[in-house]
C-alpha positions as CSV (number, residue, x, y, z in Angstrom):
1,M,20.8,-21.7,-7.2
2,Q,17.3,-21.8,-8.5
3,S,15.0,-24.8,-9.8
4,V,12.7,-24.6,-12.3
5,K,9.2,-25.3,-11.3
6,E,7.3,-27.8,-13.5
7,M,3.4,-26.6,-14.3
8,P,0.8,-28.9,-15.0
9,V,0.6,-30.3,-18.4
10,T,-2.2,-28.1,-19.7
11,L,-1.1,-25.0,-17.6
12,S,2.1,-25.1,-19.7
13,H,0.1,-24.7,-22.5
14,L,0.4,-21.0,-21.6
15,F,3.9,-21.3,-23.3
16,D,1.7,-21.1,-26.6
17,T,0.6,-17.5,-25.9
18,V,4.0,-16.0,-25.1
19,H,4.2,-13.1,-27.4
20,H,8.2,-12.1,-27.0
21,I,11.0,-12.5,-24.4
22,R,12.3,-9.5,-22.2
23,K,15.4,-9.1,-20.3
24,V,14.8,-7.6,-16.7
25,E,17.6,-6.1,-14.5
26,K,18.4,-6.0,-11.1
27,G,16.8,-3.2,-9.1
28,T,14.4,-2.4,-11.7
29,F,10.7,-3.1,-11.5
30,L,9.0,-5.6,-14.1
31,F,5.8,-3.6,-13.3
32,Q,4.6,-1.3,-10.8
33,E,1.1,-0.8,-8.8
34,G,-1.3,1.6,-10.3
35,S,0.0,0.9,-14.1
36,M,-2.2,-0.8,-16.9
37,A,-2.0,-4.5,-16.4
38,D,-2.2,-5.8,-20.2
39,E,0.6,-7.9,-19.6
40,L,1.2,-11.4,-17.6
41,Y,4.7,-13.3,-17.4
42,I,6.6,-16.4,-16.7
43,I,9.9,-16.2,-15.2
44,Q,12.6,-17.8,-17.4
45,S,15.3,-16.9,-15.1
46,G,16.1,-14.4,-12.4
47,I,13.6,-13.5,-9.1
48,L,11.2,-11.0,-8.5
49,Q,9.7,-9.7,-5.3
50,I,6.2,-9.1,-5.6
51,S,5.0,-6.2,-2.9
52,K,2.7,-3.9,-1.9
53,I,4.1,-0.4,-1.1
54,I,2.2,2.1,0.7
55,P,2.5,5.8,0.8
56,D,4.9,5.9,3.4
57,G,7.1,4.0,2.4
58,R,6.8,0.7,4.3
59,E,6.5,-2.3,2.2
60,L,4.8,-5.9,2.2
61,T,6.5,-8.5,0.6
62,L,3.9,-11.5,-0.7
63,R,6.0,-13.7,-2.8
64,M,9.4,-14.1,-4.3
65,C,9.2,-15.9,-7.6
66,S,11.4,-17.8,-9.6
67,S,12.3,-19.5,-12.8
68,G,8.4,-21.1,-13.8
69,D,6.4,-18.8,-11.7
70,F,3.7,-17.1,-13.2
71,V,3.0,-13.6,-12.2
72,G,1.0,-10.5,-13.2
73,E,-2.4,-9.4,-12.3
74,L,-5.1,-12.0,-12.5
75,N,-8.0,-9.7,-12.8
76,L,-8.8,-11.5,-16.3
77,F,-12.0,-10.3,-18.6
78,S,-11.9,-7.0,-17.0
79,P,-11.7,-4.1,-18.9
80,S,-8.9,-1.4,-17.9
81,S,-7.5,-3.6,-15.2
82,R,-4.5,-2.1,-13.1
83,Y,-1.4,-3.9,-11.4
84,L,-2.3,-3.9,-7.5
85,L,1.0,-4.8,-6.5
86,S,4.6,-4.3,-7.8
87,A,7.3,-6.6,-9.1
88,R,10.9,-5.6,-8.5
89,V,13.7,-7.7,-9.8
90,V,15.9,-9.1,-7.1
91,E,18.2,-11.1,-9.4
92,S,18.3,-10.3,-13.3
93,G,17.2,-12.6,-15.9
94,E,14.7,-13.1,-18.3
95,V,10.5,-13.4,-18.6
96,A,8.2,-14.7,-21.3
97,V,5.5,-11.7,-22.0
98,I,1.7,-13.1,-22.2
99,M,-0.5,-10.3,-23.8
100,K,-3.6,-10.4,-21.5
101,D,-6.0,-10.3,-24.4
102,T,-4.3,-13.2,-26.0
103,L,-4.6,-15.2,-22.9
104,E,-8.3,-14.4,-22.5
105,E,-9.0,-15.6,-25.6
106,K,-7.1,-18.5,-25.2
107,L,-8.7,-19.7,-21.9
108,S,-12.2,-19.0,-23.4
109,Q,-11.4,-21.8,-26.3
110,N,-9.4,-24.2,-24.4
111,L,-11.9,-26.0,-21.4
112,A,-8.7,-28.2,-20.4
113,L,-6.4,-25.2,-20.1
114,S,-9.1,-22.9,-18.0
115,F,-9.9,-26.0,-15.7
116,E,-6.3,-26.1,-15.0
117,F,-5.7,-22.0,-14.8
118,I,-8.7,-22.0,-12.1
119,K,-7.1,-24.6,-10.1
120,W,-3.7,-22.8,-10.0
121,M,-5.1,-19.2,-9.4
122,S,-7.3,-21.4,-6.0
123,Q,-3.7,-22.4,-5.1
124,Q,-2.8,-18.8,-5.2
125,Y,-5.2,-17.5,-3.0
126,R,-5.0,-20.2,-0.6
127,K,-1.1,-19.2,-0.2
128,T,-2.1,-15.7,0.6
129,Q,-4.8,-16.5,2.9
130,T,-2.5,-18.4,4.7
131,K,0.1,-15.5,4.8
132,F,-2.1,-13.1,6.1
133,R,-3.4,-15.6,8.6
134,D,0.0,-15.7,10.1
135,L,0.2,-11.9,9.8
136,V,-2.6,-11.6,11.8
137,L,-2.8,-14.1,14.4
138,H,0.6,-14.9,15.4
139,G,1.8,-11.3,16.0
140,K,5.5,-10.2,15.0
141,K,7.0,-13.1,16.1
142,G,4.8,-15.5,14.7
143,A,5.1,-13.5,11.3
144,L,8.9,-14.3,11.3
145,Y,9.3,-18.0,12.5
146,S,6.1,-18.5,9.6
147,T,8.4,-16.7,7.0
148,L,11.4,-18.8,7.8
149,I,9.5,-21.8,7.3
150,R,7.9,-20.8,4.3
151,I,11.4,-19.7,2.9
152,T,12.5,-22.9,3.9
153,N,10.1,-24.6,1.7
154,S,11.2,-22.5,-0.8
155,Y,14.6,-22.0,-0.9
156,G,15.9,-24.5,1.7
157,I,18.6,-27.4,1.4
158,K,19.5,-29.9,3.6
159,T,23.0,-30.2,5.0
160,N,24.6,-32.3,7.8
161,K,24.1,-28.8,10.0
162,G,20.5,-28.1,9.2
163,I,18.6,-26.4,6.3
164,L,20.6,-23.9,4.5
165,I,18.4,-21.1,2.7
166,E,20.4,-20.6,-0.7
167,L,18.4,-16.9,-0.9
168,P,20.2,-14.4,0.8
169,L,18.1,-12.0,2.4
170,T,18.8,-9.0,4.3
171,N,16.8,-8.2,7.8
172,Q,15.1,-5.3,6.1
173,E,13.9,-7.7,3.3
174,L,12.8,-10.4,6.1
175,A,11.1,-7.2,7.6
176,N,9.2,-6.8,4.8
177,F,7.6,-10.2,4.5
178,C,6.6,-9.5,8.5
179,G,5.1,-6.5,7.9
180,T,7.3,-5.1,10.7
181,S,10.6,-2.9,11.2
182,R,14.0,-4.1,10.6
183,E,14.7,-3.5,14.2
184,V,12.2,-5.9,15.5
185,V,13.6,-8.5,13.0
186,N,16.8,-8.1,14.2
187,R,16.0,-8.3,18.0
188,L,14.0,-11.7,17.1
189,L,16.6,-12.9,15.2
190,S,19.5,-12.6,17.9
191,D,17.0,-14.4,20.2
192,L,16.8,-17.1,17.7
193,R,20.7,-17.3,17.5
194,K,21.5,-17.4,21.0
195,G,19.1,-20.2,21.2
196,G,20.6,-22.3,18.4
197,I,17.4,-22.6,16.4
198,L,19.3,-20.8,13.8
199,S,22.7,-19.5,12.6
200,I,23.5,-16.4,10.0
201,D,26.9,-16.5,8.0
202,K,27.5,-13.5,5.6
203,G,23.7,-13.2,5.4
204,T,22.9,-16.6,4.5
205,I,20.5,-18.5,7.3
206,T,21.1,-21.7,8.2
207,I,18.0,-23.4,10.4
208,H,19.1,-25.9,12.8
209,D,15.7,-26.5,14.5
210,L,12.7,-26.4,12.1
211,A,10.4,-28.1,14.7
212,Y,11.0,-25.6,17.4
213,L,9.8,-22.6,14.6
214,K,6.5,-24.8,14.0
215,R,5.7,-25.6,17.3
216,E,5.9,-21.8,18.5
217,I,3.4,-20.6,16.0
218,D,1.3,-23.9,16.2
219,C,1.9,-25.1,12.6
220,E,-0.8,-26.6,11.1
221,D,1.6,-28.7,8.8
222,C,0.0,-27.2,5.6
223,P,0.7,-28.9,2.4
224,T,4.4,-27.7,1.2
225,E,3.1,-26.3,-1.9
226,I,0.8,-23.7,0.1
227,C,3.4,-22.9,3.0
228,K,6.0,-21.5,0.6
229,V,7.2,-17.5,-0.4
230,D,6.8,-18.3,-4.4
């Protein structure tokens, strides 16, 4: 189901700093908010959900990461940093573990790697900014439409019926992306199904009219590498 994402040539040198490989099991956490952030990870296989969980139990999902993605707390060169988000394993797999101090040393010695790493971090911030823009400016409906567009860009496959989203998601998981309730998402998805915009078969979504979703949120046609959930 997953496709391996290629890192820029110099950024791929991060693999030189890998300390060990760790297996991760579905339903467990790779790291949790508040714990010491002394490790970073390159996903080898499986899928991780990066989320912010607030005390009343609500959850806002920011990323769905798969093979080739780099995850962890990016507050480098800062003592005693802690994870601001949590990473839950959605699909079992393996991650390559990089110790934070080792990466800091590598970045301080390798100018090309540092430059590529800064470019990568800038792209991650742009992704986050556009997600919050959609959540704030377009309301609950716009947040869902935006999420569907992003998931399509990350996990969509063109078929003769439309764009099939390979990643199975429950309505609650979609709600977590939108910062809203499952009931709201249920209603909005029902309206889209009735309008023929999408169909759902055994939890798998097929988008039939992506242009409609884009029109409804005045899509700015951001580059695909920005408009994604990974």
